[in-house]
RODO-2510 file (C-alpha; in nm, 4 decimals, decimal comma):
residues 123
     n   res          X          Y          Z
     1     m     1,0294     0,3684    -1,3674
     2     t     0,9070     0,2675    -1,0394
     3     q     0,5339     0,1939    -0,9908
     4     i     0,3520     0,1990    -0,6663
     5     l    -0,0059     0,0902    -0,6491
     6     l    -0,2152     0,2844    -0,4169
     7     i    -0,5040     0,0731    -0,2871
     8     e    -0,7447     0,3203    -0,0789
     9     d    -1,1135     0,4029    -0,1180
    10     i    -1,0704     0,7842     0,0663
    11     p    -1,0291     1,0100    -0,1998
    12     d    -0,8475     1,2779    -0,0303
    13     n    -0,6074     1,0045     0,1073
    14     v    -0,5499     0,9057    -0,2819
    15     e    -0,5207     1,2631    -0,3701
    16     l    -0,2523     1,3302    -0,0807
    17     v    -0,0554     1,0286    -0,1656
    18     r    -0,0715     1,1168    -0,5283
    19     k     0,0711     1,4606    -0,4589
    20     a     0,3607     1,3766    -0,2293
    21     l     0,4737     1,0986    -0,4410
    22     s     0,4682     1,2736    -0,7910
    23     r     0,7182     1,4559    -0,6865
    24     t     0,9822     1,1572    -0,6364
    25     g     0,8995     1,0441    -1,0209
    26     y     0,7204     0,7524    -0,8980
    27     t     0,3972     0,6143    -1,1453
    28     i     0,1224     0,6074    -0,9190
    29     v    -0,2030     0,3575    -1,0085
    30     h    -0,4673     0,3337    -0,8272
    31     a    -0,7894     0,0979    -0,6937
    32     a    -1,0490     0,2208    -0,4798
    33     d    -1,1594    -0,1538    -0,3216
    34     a    -1,0040    -0,4895    -0,2832
    35     e    -1,1199    -0,6857    -0,5823
    36     t    -0,9886    -0,3733    -0,8538
    37     g    -0,6778    -0,3832    -0,6150
    38     l    -0,6208    -0,7558    -0,6744
    39     a    -0,6745    -0,7117    -1,0408
    40     m    -0,4353    -0,4321    -1,0698
    41     a    -0,1615    -0,5779    -0,8822
    42     l    -0,1755    -0,9025    -1,1449
    43     a    -0,1629    -0,6947    -1,4286
    44     h     0,0698    -0,4135    -1,3434
    45     i     0,3173    -0,5942    -1,0933
    46     p     0,3632    -0,3058    -0,9227
    47     d     0,7199    -0,2213    -0,7116
    48     l     0,5356    -0,1618    -0,4047
    49     i     0,1777    -0,1819    -0,2765
    50     l     0,0366     0,0679    -0,0404
    51     l    -0,2697    -0,0668     0,1303
    52     d    -0,5518     0,0375     0,3292
    53     l    -0,7269    -0,1577     0,5852
    54     g    -1,0585    -0,0436     0,5891
    55     l    -1,1937    -0,0863     0,1936
    56     p    -1,5488    -0,1194     0,1304
    57     d    -1,5717    -0,4432    -0,0336
    58     y    -1,3368    -0,6675     0,1517
    59     d    -1,0882    -0,5477     0,4671
    60     g    -0,7410    -0,4955     0,3930
    61     q    -0,6322    -0,8149     0,5623
    62     t    -0,8249    -1,0436     0,3088
    63     l    -0,6734    -0,8478     0,0331
    64     a    -0,3050    -0,9163     0,1870
    65     g    -0,3634    -1,2789     0,2073
    66     w    -0,4559    -1,3025    -0,1819
    67     l    -0,1829    -1,0897    -0,2594
    68     r     0,0595    -1,2896    -0,0608
    69     d    -0,0837    -1,5927    -0,2351
    70     e    -0,0024    -1,4916    -0,5666
    71     p     0,3444    -1,6052    -0,6615
    72     i     0,3936    -1,3631    -0,9094
    73     l     0,3604    -1,0863    -0,6358
    74     d     0,6052    -1,2854    -0,3884
    75     k     0,8751    -1,0225    -0,4098
    76     t     0,6353    -0,7218    -0,4053
    77     p     0,6458    -0,5332    -0,0574
    78     i     0,2845    -0,4804     0,0833
    79     v     0,3220    -0,1808     0,3349
    80     v    -0,0125    -0,1201     0,5126
    81     l    -0,1319     0,2410     0,5298
    82     t    -0,3721     0,2818     0,8272
    83     a    -0,5124     0,4779     1,1102
    84     w    -0,5387     0,1711     1,2993
    85     p    -0,3530     0,1528     1,6678
    86     e     0,0121     0,0836     1,6210
    87     e    -0,0298    -0,2549     1,8103
    88     a    -0,3042    -0,3755     1,5553
    89     a    -0,1061    -0,2554     1,2770
    90     k     0,1996    -0,4499     1,3569
    91     q    -0,0062    -0,7757     1,4424
    92     v    -0,1535    -0,7356     1,0566
    93     v     0,1910    -0,6855     0,9152
    94     t     0,3133    -0,9869     1,0740
    95     s    -0,0385    -1,2253     1,0303
    96     y    -0,0695    -1,1344     0,6717
    97     r     0,3115    -1,1285     0,5793
    98     c     0,3318    -0,7768     0,4923
    99     n     0,6461    -0,5562     0,4857
   100     g     0,5418    -0,2867     0,7290
   101     y     0,3086    -0,0255     0,7890
   102     i     0,2774     0,3599     0,7633
   103     s     0,0580     0,5661     0,9823
   104     k    -0,2399     0,8055     0,8951
   105     p    -0,3072     1,0621     0,8759
   106     i    -0,0300     1,1637     0,6566
   107     v     0,1225     1,4822     0,8640
   108     k     0,4515     1,5245     0,7473
   109     v     0,4630     1,4435     0,3657
   110     n     0,8720     1,4241     0,3438
   111     e     0,8618     1,1988     0,6426
   112     f     0,5993     0,9741     0,4338
   113     i     0,8118     1,0171     0,1233
   114     a     1,1046     0,8714     0,3100
   115     q     0,9106     0,6049     0,4436
   116     v     0,7910     0,5117     0,0884
   117     n     1,1645     0,5175    -0,0127
   118     s     1,2955     0,3004     0,2505
   119     y     1,0645     0,0008     0,1574
   120     l     1,1778     0,0303    -0,2332
   121     k     1,5404     0,0304    -0,1322
   122     k     1,4866    -0,3151     0,0420
   123     l     1,4030    -0,4728    -0,3004
***
């Protein structure tokens, strides 16, 4: 079964992502901060990581760098999930070797699911 690690600290966002992606049959594991996110990524080796940039302990860019430094996660797509402006999100994606970004807030659930699916199909 496809496993997605969601690293997000806002409970409402976590719930929305869980509800949206549970329809697809994906297993969602969740971390509310960067340190837990790194530990869970290494423990679970997810098929996809959805990464919020504004985390309470370290910023998402720092975590993206840590994740990309782990050889075991080299093939795992990292998708930034952010409310940052498009240009800033694109810069983070490029600078930290992420695979793309999805804008928050998630308004169109079917569009969000399609975006997530597109990153999983690139595997």
